[in-house]
TORFI-862079 format. One line per 8 residues: their letters; for each residue x, y, z of N, C-alpha, C, O, CB. Coordinates in pm, whole numbers, plus 50000, padded with zeros to 5 digits. Glycine has a CB too. Example, Ala and Ser with C-alpha at 12.3 -4.5 7.8 and 13.67 -1.06 7.14 Angstrom:
// TORFI-862079
AS	51319/49431/50780/51230/49550/50780/51320/49670/50780/51424/49668/50846/51131/49553/50905; 51285/49775/50708/51367/49894/50714/51290/50003/50787/51341/50114/50804/51408/49940/50572
// end
This chain:
// TORFI-862079
MVIPSVLP	59516/33459/94969/59509/33568/95066/59433/33520/95188/59319/33476/95176/59442/33693/95005; 59494/33527/95306/59431/33484/95430/59329/33589/95473/59355/33709/95464/59536/33461/95541; 59213/33543/95520/59112/33637/95568/59155/33688/95705/59177/33608/95795/58971/33569/95576; 59169/33819/95723/59212/33871/95853/59104/33853/95959/58985/33851/95928/59248/34018/95841; 59147/33840/96084/59051/33824/96193/58967/33950/96213/58853/33943/96257/59124/33789/96323; 59025/34065/96180/58952/34192/96182/58962/34252/96042/59072/34270/95990/59010/34291/96291; 58848/34283/95981/58848/34334/95845/58912/34473/95839/58908/34547/95937/58705/34338/95789; 58971/34508/95723/59044/34635/95712/58959/34757/95749/58840/34763/95718/59097/34651/95572
ERPSTGTP	59022/34852/95814/58955/34976/95852/58927/35063/95729/58983/35041/95622/59040/35054/95954; 58839/35161/95748/58813/35258/95642/58941/35331/95606/59023/35359/95695/58703/35357/95683; 58961/35363/95479/59086/35430/95438/59095/35571/95493/58994/35637/95517/59098/35433/95285; 59218/35616/95514/59239/35753/95561/59229/35854/95448/59215/35974/95472/59375/35765/95628; 59236/35805/95323/59221/35892/95207/59096/35852/95129/59057/35736/95130/59346/35886/95116; 59036/35948/95064/58916/35919/94987/58794/35911/95077/58806/35904/95199/58933/35789/94911; 58678/35913/95014/58551/35907/95087/58474/35785/95043/58441/35774/94925/58468/36035/95065; 58442/35692/95134/58363/35575/95094/58228/35617/95035/58171/35718/95075/58341/35482/95213
FETGWPVR	58179/35539/94939/58045/35562/94887/57944/35530/94997/57960/35431/95068/58018/35476/94760; 57842/35612/95012/57747/35597/95123/57604/35603/95074/57569/35684/94988/57771/35706/95229; 57522/35517/95130/57378/35519/95104/57309/35462/95227/57374/35432/95327/57342/35437/94974; 57178/35447/95221/57107/35392/95336/56960/35375/95310/56906/35427/95212/57128/35480/95456; 56892/35301/95399/56749/35275/95388/56700/35211/95518/56781/35169/95600/56718/35184/95265; 56569/35202/95537/56517/35135/95656/56520/34983/95639/56507/34932/95528/56374/35181/95686; 56536/34911/95750/56528/34765/95749/56381/34726/95747/56307/34758/95840/56603/34702/95873; 56341/34658/95643/56199/34626/95624/56167/34484/95671/56256/34403/95694/56161/34641/95476
LADTDRDQ	56039/34457/95685/55994/34331/95742/56044/34210/95665/56082/34109/95724/55843/34328/95748; 56046/34219/95532/56087/34106/95449/56235/34073/95463/56278/33967/95418/56055/34134/95305; 56313/34161/95525/56457/34139/95543/56490/34069/95675/56606/34036/95699/56530/34271/95536; 56391/34046/95761/56418/34000/95896/56349/33868/95925/56256/33827/95857/56374/34105/95997; 56400/33801/96032/56343/33672/96072/56240/33691/96183/56202/33804/96214/56454/33577/96118; 56194/33581/96241/56088/33591/96343/56136/33656/96471/56056/33697/96555/56034/33452/96373; 56269/33667/96487/56325/33741/96601/56359/33885/96565/56424/33955/96642/56450/33670/96654; 56314/33929/96449/56335/34064/96397/56482/34093/96362/56521/34208/96347/56288/34165/96499
RLRLDAIA	56561/33988/96349/56703/34000/96315/56721/34008/96164/56657/33934/96089/56784/33880/96372; 56808/34100/96119/56840/34109/95976/56908/33981/95932/57012/33943/95987/56931/34232/95946; 56850/33912/95832/56899/33781/95790/57024/33793/95703/57053/33899/95648/56791/33706/95715; 57096/33681/95693/57216/33677/95611/57185/33700/95463/57259/33772/95395/57286/33543/95628; 57077/33642/95413/57045/33661/95271/57007/33806/95243/57034/33857/95134/56931/33568/95227; 56944/33872/95340/56913/34014/95322/57042/34098/95320/57053/34192/95242/56820/34064/95435; 57138/34064/95405/57267/34133/95403/57332/34118/95266/57385/34215/95211/57361/34078/95513; 57327/33997/95208/57384/33976/95076/57315/34063/94971/57381/34116/94882/57373/33828/95036
RYLQDIGF	57183/34077/94980/57113/34166/94886/57151/34312/94908/57163/34388/94812/56961/34150/94900; 57171/34350/95033/57216/34487/95061/57350/34513/94992/57372/34621/94937/57228/34511/95214; 57439/34413/94996/57570/34430/94932/57555/34447/94781/57627/34526/94719/57661/34311/94963; 57463/34373/94722/57437/34389/94579/57379/34527/94549/57418/34593/94453/57341/34280/94528; 57285/34571/94634/57217/34698/94609/57313/34816/94617/57312/34904/94531/57103/34716/94708; 57397/34819/94722/57491/34931/94730/57595/34923/94618/57642/35025/94569/57562/34933/94868; 57629/34800/94576/57723/34786/94466/57671/34850/94338/57746/34919/94269/57752/34640/94441; 57544/34827/94307/57489/34886/94184/57463/35035/94199/57474/35109/94101/57360/34814/94144
EHLGAVED	57429/35080/94319/57420/35225/94340/57558/35290/94321/57569/35398/94263/57366/35256/94481; 57660/35224/94371/57797/35275/94361/57839/35290/94214/57906/35387/94178/57896/35183/94435; 57799/35194/94130/57833/35203/93987/57779/35331/93924/57840/35385/93832/57779/35082/93913; 57665/35378/93973/57606/35499/93918/57677/35626/93961/57646/35734/93911/57464/35507/93957; 57772/35613/94054/57839/35732/94108/57985/35743/94066/58054/35837/94106/57831/35731/94259; 58034/35648/93984/58176/35649/93946/58188/35652/93794/58096/35614/93722/58250/35526/94003; 58303/35698/93747/58328/35702/93603/58336/35560/93546/58394/35471/93608/58457/35779/93573; 58278/35541/93430/58274/35413/93359/58191/35308/93433/58199/35189/93400/58415/35361/93338
GDSHRGWV	58112/35349/93532/58030/35251/93605/57933/35177/93516/57904/35060/93539/57955/35320/93715; 57879/35247/93412/57781/35182/93325/57840/35073/93238/57766/34991/93184/57716/35285/93238; 57973/35069/93223/58037/34964/93143/58100/34856/93232/58178/34773/93184/58144/35026/93052; 58067/34857/93361/58121/34759/93456/58006/34699/93537/58007/34701/93660/58227/34824/93550; 57908/34645/93466/57787/34597/93534/57786/34447/93559/57693/34395/93621/57666/34634/93453; 57888/34376/93512/57892/34231/93531/57990/34190/93640/58111/34209/93625/57929/34162/93400; 57940/34136/93750/58024/34097/93863/57982/33961/93916/57863/33930/93923/58017/34203/93976; 58080/33881/93952/58055/33751/94015/58126/33750/94150/58242/33789/94160/58105/33632/93923
VRRTVIDI	58056/33705/94252/58111/33699/94387/58181/33564/94407/58121/33460/94383/58000/33720/94494; 58306/33566/94451/58376/33443/94485/58375/33414/94635/58372/33299/94678/58520/33450/94436; 58376/33522/94714/58373/33503/94860/58306/33624/94925/58323/33737/94881/58516/33483/94917; 58230/33596/95031/58176/33703/95115/58206/33669/95261/58183/33558/95307/58023/33721/95093; 58259/33768/95333/58281/33758/95478/58182/33853/95544/58174/33971/95509/58431/33793/95517; 58106/33801/95641/58006/33882/95711/58032/33869/95861/58014/33762/95918/57861/33837/95676; 58073/33977/95923/58092/33982/96068/57974/34056/96130/57961/34178/96115/58228/34052/96105; 57889/33983/96200/57777/34045/96271/57826/34073/96413/57833/33983/96496/57648/33952/96271
LEPIEFGE	57858/34197/96439/57914/34237/96568/57805/34279/96666/57812/34247/96785/58014/34352/96549; 57705/34350/96617/57584/34381/96691/57468/34362/96596/57467/34421/96488/57587/34527/96749; 57368/34280/96631/57261/34250/96535/57184/34375/96494/57159/34464/96575/57165/34148/96594; 57147/34379/96368/57062/34485/96314/56919/34430/96311/56897/34315/96273/57110/34531/96171; 56823/34512/96350/56687/34463/96368/56587/34541/96284/56615/34651/96235/56649/34470/96514; 56470/34482/96270/56359/34543/96198/56331/34683/96253/56325/34703/96375/56232/34455/96208; 56315/34779/96163/56283/34915/96202/56402/35007/96212/56385/35129/96212/56214/34913/96331; 56524/34951/96220/56641/35038/96220/56659/35100/96081/56618/35043/95980/56767/34959/96263
HVTLRRWC	56719/35216/96080/56765/35274/95954/56914/35246/95943/56990/35279/96034/56734/35429/95945; 56956/35184/95832/57096/35149/95817/57166/35245/95722/57111/35289/95622/57110/35006/95765; 57291/35277/95759/57381/35350/95672/57487/35253/95623/57552/35185/95703/57446/35473/95745; 57506/35245/95492/57603/35155/95431/57715/35238/95370/57690/35336/95299/57536/35064/95325; 57839/35198/95398/57957/35264/95342/58041/35159/95270/58065/35050/95323/58042/35336/95453; 58085/35192/95147/58152/35094/95061/58283/35152/95007/58287/35266/94961/58060/35051/94944; 58388/35071/95014/58517/35112/94959/58599/34989/94921/58570/34878/94965/58595/35199/95061; 58700/35010/94840/58787/34901/94796/58899/34882/94897/58962/34979/94939/58845/34931/94654
SALSNRWC	58926/34756/94937/59032/34727/95033/59151/34655/94969/59256/34642/95031/58978/34643/95146; 59135/34608/94845/59245/34545/94771/59195/34519/94630/59075/34501/94608/59293/34412/94840; 59288/34516/94531/59245/34488/94395/59361/34443/94308/59478/34464/94340/59179/34611/94334; 59325/34379/94198/59409/34361/94081/59330/34426/93967/59238/34502/93994/59443/34208/94053; 59364/34398/93841/59291/34471/93737/59166/34399/93687/59095/34452/93601/59383/34495/93621; 59137/34279/93740/59015/34207/93702/58927/34170/93821/58816/34122/93803/59052/34081/93627; 58976/34192/93941/58897/34159/94060/58937/34249/94175/59037/34321/94169/58915/34010/94099; 58856/34245/94280/58881/34335/94392/58815/34281/94519/58723/34199/94513/58829/34477/94361
NMRVQICG	58864/34329/94632/58796/34312/94760/58722/34442/94790/58782/34549/94792/58896/34276/94874; 58592/34432/94814/58513/34549/94847/58458/34535/94989/58390/34437/95022/58397/34568/94746; 58490/34633/95072/58439/34639/95208/58308/34715/95212/58293/34818/95147/58542/34705/95302; 58212/34663/95288/58088/34736/95315/58063/34730/95465/58056/34622/95524/57967/34676/95234; 58048/34845/95525/58012/34857/95665/57863/34894/95672/57819/34987/95603/58101/34963/95739; 57787/34822/95755/57644/34847/95771/57619/34887/95916/57637/34806/96006/57558/34722/95730; 57578/35011/95937/57555/35063/96072/57406/35094/96090/57348/35167/96011/57641/35191/96098; 57346/35039/96194/57208/35071/96228/57201/35190/96321/57293/35213/96400/57139/34951/96290
NKGGLVET	57092/35265/96313/57082/35385/96396/57052/35353/96542/57049/35444/96625/56975/35476/96342; 57029/35225/96575/57007/35186/96714/57121/35100/96766/57106/35032/96868/56876/35111/96728; 57236/35102/96697/57354/35033/96748/57394/34907/96674/57499/34851/96703/57333/34999/96887; 57313/34861/96579/57351/34744/96502/57474/34770/96417/57492/34880/96365/57237/34700/96413; 57560/34668/96404/57684/34685/96327/57722/34556/96259/57738/34453/96325/57798/34733/96418; 57737/34561/96127/57781/34447/96047/57895/34495/95958/57883/34596/95889/57663/34388/95961; 58006/34421/95960/58120/34450/95875/58132/34339/95772/58124/34221/95807/58252/34465/95958; 58152/34374/95646/58159/34273/95540/58275/34302/95446/58322/34415/95434/58027/34267/95462
EGFLIHFG	58319/34196/95379/58415/34211/95269/58384/34105/95164/58363/33988/95197/58563/34198/95320; 58381/34146/95037/58353/34054/94929/58465/34053/94826/58519/34158/94792/58222/34089/94862; 58499/33934/94777/58592/33919/94665/58508/33911/94539/58431/33816/94520/58686/33791/94681; 58522/34011/94452/58438/34024/94333/58523/34017/94207/58632/34075/94201/58358/34156/94336; 58474/33944/94108/58542/33935/93978/58459/34012/93875/58338/33993/93864/58561/33786/93934; 58527/34099/93799/58459/34173/93694/58451/34087/93568/58553/34040/93518/58532/34305/93664; 58329/34067/93517/58305/33990/93396/58252/34082/93288/58171/34171/93314/58206/33874/93423; 58296/34060/93166/58238/34130/93053/58097/34080/93030/58075/33959/93023/58324/34111/92926
TESGVPTR	58001/34170/93019/57862/34127/93004/57837/34061/92870/57742/33984/92857/57768/34244/93022; 57920/34089/92770/57906/34023/92639/57999/33903/92627/57959/33800/92573/57935/34123/92526; 58121/33914/92677/58216/33803/92664/58190/33693/92766/58217/33576/92739/58358/33854/92680; 58139/33729/92884/58114/33630/92989/58240/33576/93054/58236/33470/93115/58037/33517/92933; 58352/33647/93041/58479/33603/93102/58536/33717/93185/58498/33833/93165/58582/33557/92992; 58627/33686/93280/58690/33794/93358/58755/33897/93266/58827/33863/93173/58794/33736/93455; 58728/34023/93295/58765/34132/93205/58832/34244/93282/58790/34279/93393/58643/34185/93129; 58936/34301/93224/59009/34410/93288/58918/34531/93310/58841/34569/93222/59130/34450/93205
MSDRFMAP	58928/34590/93428/58857/34714/93457/58930/34830/93390/59051/34825/93370/58845/34737/93609; 58856/34935/93355/58918/35050/93290/59000/35130/93392/58975/35123/93513/58811/35139/93224; 59096/35206/93341/59180/35288/93429/59096/35390/93505/59118/35413/93624/59289/35359/93348; 58998/35451/93437/58916/35551/93504/58831/35487/93615/58811/35547/93720/58825/35623/93403; 58783/35367/93591/58703/35298/93692/58789/35259/93812/58744/35268/93926/58637/35173/93631; 58913/35216/93786/59000/35172/93895/59061/35285/93975/59105/35264/94088/59109/35087/93841; 59064/35405/93920/59138/35515/93985/59099/35537/94130/59188/35541/94215/59117/35642/93908; 58970/35550/94165/58938/35571/94307/58964/35447/94392/58988/35459/94512/58793/35612/94321
MLASTTEH	58960/35329/94333/58988/35207/94406/59137/35199/94441/59173/35163/94553/58946/35084/94325; 59221/35233/94344/59366/35233/94368/59404/35333/94477/59498/35310/94552/59442/35266/94239; 59329/35442/94484/59361/35546/94582/59323/35507/94724/59375/35565/94819/59291/35674/94545; 59234/35408/94740/59185/35374/94874/59259/35258/94939/59230/35223/95053/59039/35341/94868; 59355/35197/94867/59429/35084/94921/59569/35077/94860/59591/35121/94748/59353/34952/94895; 59661/35022/94936/59797/35001/94884/59815/34859/94832/59921/34826/94779/59900/35031/94993; 59712/34775/94846/59719/34636/94797/59665/34634/94655/59544/34630/94633/59638/34538/94889; 59758/34635/94557/59721/34644/94416/59754/34517/94339/59747/34515/94216/59791/34762/94352
RLRWKATL	59790/34409/94410/59820/34282/94345/59745/34169/94415/59802/34068/94454/59973/34254/94347; 59614/34190/94429/59529/34094/94498/59527/33961/94423/59514/33958/94300/59385/34149/94513; 59539/33852/94497/59531/33718/94440/59421/33640/94511/59389/33664/94627/59667/33644/94452; 59364/33545/94437/59260/33460/94494/59322/33336/94556/59410/33274/94497/59157/33421/94387; 59275/33300/94676/59309/33173/94738/59190/33128/94821/59147/33198/94913/59438/33185/94827; 59137/33011/94787/59023/32959/94863/59066/32924/95005/59179/32878/95027/58963/32834/94793; 58976/32945/95100/59005/32911/95239/58918/32797/95291/58953/32733/95390/58986/33033/95326; 58806/32771/95225/58714/32664/95269/58733/32546/95174/58661/32532/95075/58564/32713/95271
TDPLPAGP	58827/32461/95206/58869/32356/95113/58842/32215/95163/58881/32118/95098/59014/32370/95084; 58776/32199/95278/58747/32065/95328/58654/31992/95232/58566/32055/95172/58684/32072/95469; 58672/31860/95216/58585/31785/95124/58444/31769/95180/58421/31782/95300/58646/31647/95095; 58352/31741/95092/58214/31716/95130/58208/31596/95224/58257/31489/95188/58125/31692/95006; 58149/31609/95344/58149/31498/95439/58038/31397/95410/57943/31427/95338/58134/31551/95581; 58052/31281/95466/57950/31176/95455/57948/31100/95586/58039/31112/95668/57978/31080/95334; 57843/31019/95605/57837/30936/95724/57761/31000/95838/57691/31099/95819/57975/30902/95769; 57774/30943/95958/57699/30994/96073/57747/31132/96116/57860/31173/96088/57710/30897/96190
GIQELSFP	57657/31203/96184/57694/31332/96240/57675/31449/96147/57715/31561/96181/57833/31328/96282; 57615/31427/96030/57591/31539/95940/57442/31571/95937/57358/31486/95965/57644/31508/95798; 57413/31692/95902/57276/31741/95884/57257/31770/95737/57344/31832/95675/57248/31868/95972; 57147/31726/95679/57127/31746/95536/56984/31785/95506/56891/31734/95568/57164/31620/95459; 56968/31874/95411/56835/31908/95362/56843/31935/95213/56947/31976/95161/56777/32031/95437; 56733/31911/95144/56725/31946/95003/56682/32092/94993/56614/32144/95082/56626/31853/94925; 56721/32157/94885/56690/32298/94869/56643/32323/94727/56723/32355/94639/56813/32387/94903; 56512/32306/94703/56460/32324/94566/56482/32467/94516/56458/32564/94588/56311/32289/94561
LRIADIDW	56527/32477/94393/56550/32608/94332/56422/32658/94264/56341/32580/94215/56666/32601/94232; 56408/32791/94262/56293/32855/94199/56341/32941/94082/56457/32979/94075/56214/32940/94302; 56250/32971/93993/56283/33061/93881/56336/33194/93935/56429/33251/93878/56159/33084/93791; 56278/33243/94043/56318/33372/94100/56460/33370/94157/56516/33476/94186/56221/33414/94208; 56519/33251/94173/56655/33240/94227/56763/33262/94122/56880/33274/94157/56673/33105/94291; 56726/33268/93994/56823/33267/93885/56848/33409/93836/56754/33486/93814/56774/33177/93769; 56978/33443/93818/57011/33578/93773/57040/33579/93623/57018/33480/93554/57132/33632/93851; 57089/33694/93573/57106/33712/93428/57222/33631/93371/57232/33618/93249/57126/33858/93396
FDHVNNAV	57309/33576/93455/57413/33485/93408/57364/33340/93406/57442/33249/93377/57538/33496/93495; 57234/33317/93436/57175/33183/93450/57239/33108/93568/57250/32986/93566/57193/33102/93319; 57281/33184/93669/57333/33128/93793/57234/33157/93905/57154/33250/93897/57474/33186/93827; 57240/33076/94010/57164/33106/94131/57227/33229/94198/57348/33232/94223/57162/32983/94229; 57146/33329/94227/57197/33450/94291/57263/33416/94423/57215/33329/94496/57083/33552/94312; 57374/33484/94455/57452/33444/94573/57375/33462/94703/57406/33394/94801/57579/33524/94579; 57275/33551/94708/57196/33567/94829/57113/33442/94860/57081/33416/94976/57103/33688/94817; 57079/33364/94757/56997/33245/94777/57070/33141/94861/57009/33074/94944/56956/33185/94642
YLSALEEI	57200/33127/94841/57278/33032/94921/57265/33066/95070/57258/32977/95154/57426/33033/94878; 57263/33196/95100/57259/33236/95240/57120/33215/95300/57109/33200/95422/57299/33382/95252; 57016/33213/95219/56885/33175/95272/56883/33027/95307/56819/32988/95404/56773/33207/95171; 56954/32945/95228/56968/32803/95263/57051/32786/95390/57021/32701/95473/57033/32725/95146; 57155/32867/95404/57236/32861/95526/57153/32895/95648/57173/32835/95754/57355/32956/95515; 57060/32989/95636/56971/33022/95748/56889/32900/95791/56861/32883/95909/56877/33137/95709; 56852/32813/95696/56778/32692/95729/56861/32601/95820/56810/32548/95919/56738/32616/95602; 56988/32583/95786/57076/32500/95868/57102/32566/96004/57104/32498/96107/57209/32475/95795
LAAHTDLV	57122/32696/96004/57154/32768/96127/57040/32764/96228/57062/32785/96348/57188/32911/96095; 56918/32738/96183/56805/32733/96275/56824/32629/96385/56763/32640/96492/56677/32703/96199; 56908/32528/96360/56936/32425/96460/57062/32455/96541/57104/32373/96623/56949/32290/96393; 57122/32572/96520/57247/32608/96587/57241/32752/96637/57330/32833/96609/57369/32589/96491; 57135/32783/96709/57112/32921/96750/57220/32973/96844/57239/33094/96857/56977/32934/96815; 57292/32883/96912/57398/32930/97001/57508/33002/96924/57574/33091/96978/57458/32813/97079; 57529/32964/96797/57635/33027/96717/57604/33172/96682/57694/33253/96662/57658/32947/96590; 57474/33203/96675/57436/33338/96630/57379/33422/96743/57327/33530/96719/57336/33329/96517
SGPHRTVI	57386/33373/96867/57332/33448/96980/57422/33564/97022/57378/33655/97092/57312/33355/97098; 57548/33561/96979/57642/33669/97005/57713/33707/96877/57672/33663/96770/57744/33629/97113; 57818/33787/96884/57894/33822/96764/57944/33697/96692/57992/33604/96756/58012/33914/96799; 57934/33696/96560/57975/33577/96483/58015/33617/96342/57978/33723/96292/57861/33473/96478; 58093/33529/96280/58141/33549/96143/58088/33440/96053/58090/33322/96088/58294/33551/96139; 58041/33479/95936/58004/33386/95830/58096/33410/95712/58112/33523/95665/57855/33403/95789; 58157/33303/95662/58237/33309/95539/58172/33213/95440/58145/33098/95474/58388/33271/95565; 58146/33261/95320/58094/33172/95216/58176/33192/95090/58204/33305/95049/57943/33200/95188
EYAKPLQS	58216/33080/95027/58294/33082/94904/58221/33003/94797/58169/32895/94822/58436/33025/94927; 58219/33059/94676/58146/33003/94564/58248/32946/94464/58329/33019/94409/58055/33110/94496; 58242/32814/94442/58340/32749/94355/58288/32732/94213/58358/32763/94116/58378/32614/94413; 58165/32682/94199/58105/32659/94068/57957/32692/94079/57892/32651/94175/58126/32511/94020; 57901/32766/93983/57764/32814/93998/57661/32700/94005/57675/32598/93939/57728/32905/93883; 57560/32722/94087/57438/32642/94078/57354/32699/93965/57348/32820/93945/57359/32641/94214; 57288/32609/93891/57207/32653/93778/57066/32598/93791/57041/32505/93867/57271/32609/93645; 56975/32658/93715/56834/32620/93723/56815/32471/93696/56884/32412/93613/56751/32703/93623
EEQVRVVG	56720/32414/93768/56678/32274/93755/56775/32175/93818/56751/32054/93814/56660/32239/93611; 56885/32221/93876/56973/32129/93948/56914/32095/94084/56846/32177/94146/57115/32189/93964; 56942/31973/94131/56894/31927/94261/57002/31954/94365/57109/31893/94362/56856/31774/94257; 56973/32044/94456/57075/32093/94549/57062/32026/94685/56953/32018/94742/57064/32245/94564; 57175/31977/94735/57185/31926/94872/57260/32029/94956/57363/32082/94914/57258/31787/94876; 57208/32056/95075/57277/32142/95171/57318/32053/95288/57234/31996/95358/57186/32263/95219; 57449/32042/95308/57504/31946/95406/57577/32025/95514/57663/32108/95484/57600/31842/95336; 57543/31999/95640/57607/32067/95751/57678/31972/95845/57634/31859/95866/57505/32147/95827
RRDDTALH	57788/32018/95900/57861/31941/96002/57909/32037/96109/57972/32138/96080/57983/31863/95939; 57878/32005/96233/57915/32091/96346/58033/32029/96420/58035/31909/96445/57794/32112/96444; 58132/32111/96455/58239/32065/96542/58247/32159/96662/58156/32238/96685/58376/32058/96465; 58354/32151/96737/58362/32229/96860/58372/32379/96835/58338/32458/96923/58481/32184/96940; 58417/32418/96718/58444/32560/96695/58359/32624/96587/58356/32747/96578/58586/32577/96659; 58289/32547/96504/58223/32608/96389/58114/32517/96334/58110/32397/96361/58325/32640/96280; 58026/32577/96254/57933/32504/96169/57987/32514/96026/58008/32624/95975/57786/32561/96180; 58008/32398/95963/58058/32392/95826/57943/32346/95736/57872/32251/95769/58181/32294/95814
VWFAVGDE	57925/32413/95624/57812/32384/95536/57862/32376/95392/57945/32457/95349/57701/32491/95550; 57809/32278/95318/57841/32262/95176/57712/32267/95096/57608/32218/95141/57918/32128/95150; 57718/32325/94978/57607/32329/94883/57650/32242/94765/57744/32277/94692/57571/32478/94838; 57583/32130/94746/57631/32030/94651/57521/31986/94555/57402/31991/94586/57686/31908/94726; 57565/31944/94437/57479/31875/94340/57535/31735/94328/57647/31717/94279/57473/31949/94199; 57460/31634/94373/57516/31499/94386/57629/31503/94487/57611/31548/94600/57567/31446/94249; 57746/31455/94446/57863/31456/94534/57960/31569/94500/58074/31571/94548/57935/31323/94527; 57915/31663/94417/58003/31773/94375/57971/31899/94456/57863/31956/94438/57988/31800/94223
PRAAARVT	58061/31945/94543/58037/32070/94615/58050/32189/94521/58145/32199/94443/58134/32085/94732; 57954/32280/94529/57955/32401/94445/57993/32524/94527/58044/32622/94472/57818/32423/94379; 57968/32521/94658/58002/32632/94746/58016/32575/94886/57968/32466/94916/57894/32746/94741; 58083/32652/94971/58101/32610/95111/58091/32732/95201/58121/32844/95159/58239/32538/95132; 58048/32709/95324/58034/32818/95420/58081/32771/95557/58084/32651/95586/57888/32868/95428; 58118/32868/95639/58159/32840/95777/58106/32951/95866/58120/33069/95834/58315/32827/95789; 58045/32913/95978/57996/33009/96075/58067/32984/96208/58067/32872/96259/57842/32999/96091; 58129/33089/96262/58206/33077/96386/58170/33192/96479/58140/33302/96432/58358/33076/96358
PR	58173/33168/96610/58156/33281/96703/58278/33372/96697/58387/33327/96665/58133/33231/96848; 58258/33499/96728/58367/33596/96727/58425/33610/96867/58518/33688/96888/58317/33733/96675
// end
């Protein structure tokens, strides 16, 4: 599935799940900008709140993110109160695309879409969602045969012109699947982006895709390569890429 240049609009039927909270100091950088890793945590938080508002939500608590698209159209800053709206934009019976719109009360606007796979918490494998759980999702989109296709497939680069840093993992980075939480990758991406502030000075898109989980005690390399149109980043253990990201101006 190709990522659209403009993420799908809110559905004309059904009501997106809505919540909100203030942007706190720990979510922002030294320029008071809401960070990418904080946005990823916001997506997790509204996702689990949403589970509490739908039928069979308590039996659908295991999710793995394969891709997140984050369009920062107007930066959200410290002190704003954000309203988050979440709805399904496409699905099959084991995975889905979930849209989350984040609106700040002072004009900040972030549009996101995540490809999520439902995992059985006991089986640890992709598991069919129940009919009752899928019912409101099916009603909000006509795309009911969603397929996965990776878009960030360039090989790990080597040689001159690359930027590299090590990224030590902490116990606090590991989730209940013994994987590095997906927000942690985006905190590493912020480290690389610090040398490319021109990319984030205006509207920009971040796409990150997770191929194979990082696990505790692995030695992680974060490798960046800049070209005329984008910053490309790989998260690797040795020479094996585990995830990739791309940041482009909008």
